[in-house]
C-alpha positions as a Markdown table, in Angstrom:
| # | Residue | x | y | z |
|---|---|---|---|---|
| 1 | Lys | -26.4 | -1.6 | 0.6 |
| 2 | Glu | -25.7 | 0.4 | -2.6 |
| 3 | Asp | -24.0 | 3.2 | -0.5 |
| 4 | His | -21.8 | 0.6 | 1.2 |
| 5 | Asn | -20.9 | -1.0 | -2.2 |
| 6 | Ala | -20.0 | 2.4 | -3.6 |
| 7 | Ser | -17.8 | 3.3 | -0.6 |
| 8 | His | -16.1 | -0.1 | -0.8 |
| 9 | Arg | -15.5 | 0.3 | -4.5 |
| 10 | Lys | -13.8 | 3.7 | -4.0 |
| 11 | Ile | -11.6 | 2.4 | -1.2 |
| 12 | Arg | -10.6 | -0.7 | -3.2 |
| 13 | Ala | -9.8 | 1.5 | -6.3 |
| 14 | Arg | -7.5 | 3.7 | -4.1 |
| 15 | Val | -5.7 | 0.6 | -2.7 |
| 16 | Glu | -5.3 | -1.0 | -6.1 |
| 17 | His | -3.9 | 2.2 | -7.6 |
| 18 | Thr | -1.5 | 2.7 | -4.7 |
| 19 | Leu | -0.2 | -0.9 | -5.0 |
| 20 | Ala | 0.2 | -0.5 | -8.8 |
| 21 | His | 2.1 | 2.8 | -8.2 |
| 22 | Met | 4.3 | 1.2 | -5.5 |
| 23 | Lys | 5.3 | -1.6 | -7.8 |
| 24 | Ser | 7.1 | 0.9 | -10.0 |
| 25 | Trp | 9.2 | 2.2 | -7.1 |
| 26 | Lys | 12.8 | 0.9 | -7.3 |
| 27 | Ile | 13.0 | 0.0 | -3.6 |
| 28 | Leu | 10.1 | -2.4 | -3.9 |
| 29 | Arg | 11.4 | -3.9 | -7.1 |
| 30 | Asp | 14.7 | -4.5 | -5.4 |
| 31 | Cys | 13.1 | -5.9 | -2.3 |
| 32 | Arg | 11.0 | -8.3 | -4.3 |
| 33 | Leu | 14.1 | -10.1 | -5.4 |
| 34 | Lys | 15.2 | -10.7 | -1.8 |
| 35 | Gly | 12.7 | -13.1 | -0.3 |
| 36 | Asp | 10.5 | -11.3 | 2.3 |
| 37 | Gly | 11.9 | -7.9 | 1.5 |
| 38 | Val | 8.5 | -6.6 | 0.3 |
| 39 | His | 7.0 | -7.6 | 3.6 |
| 40 | His | 9.6 | -5.5 | 5.5 |
| 41 | Ala | 9.2 | -2.6 | 3.1 |
| 42 | Met | 5.4 | -2.6 | 3.6 |
| 43 | Leu | 5.8 | -2.7 | 7.4 |
| 44 | Gly | 8.1 | 0.3 | 7.2 |
| 45 | Ile | 5.7 | 2.2 | 5.0 |
| 46 | Ala | 2.8 | 1.4 | 7.3 |
| 47 | Arg | 4.7 | 2.6 | 10.3 |
| 48 | Leu | 5.6 | 5.9 | 8.6 |
| 49 | His | 2.0 | 6.3 | 7.6 |
| 50 | Asn | 0.8 | 5.7 | 11.2 |
| 51 | Leu | 3.4 | 8.2 | 12.4 |
| 52 | Thr | 2.1 | 10.8 | 10.0 |
| 53 | Leu | -1.5 | 10.2 | 11.1 |
| 54 | Ala | -0.5 | 10.4 | 14.8 |
| 55 | Gly | 0.9 | 13.9 | 14.2 |
């Protein structure tokens, strides 16, 4: 269980740092002012990430 918690802690830290970094990006700041713009921006980022992983 300790190994699982350590792994979970590392992943969560990465996600939290990524979200904090993305909040400083101008595109996400602008989207935040337009209703569900952040949702659409995150979908686009996820798609680009998946394309990168797919090769």
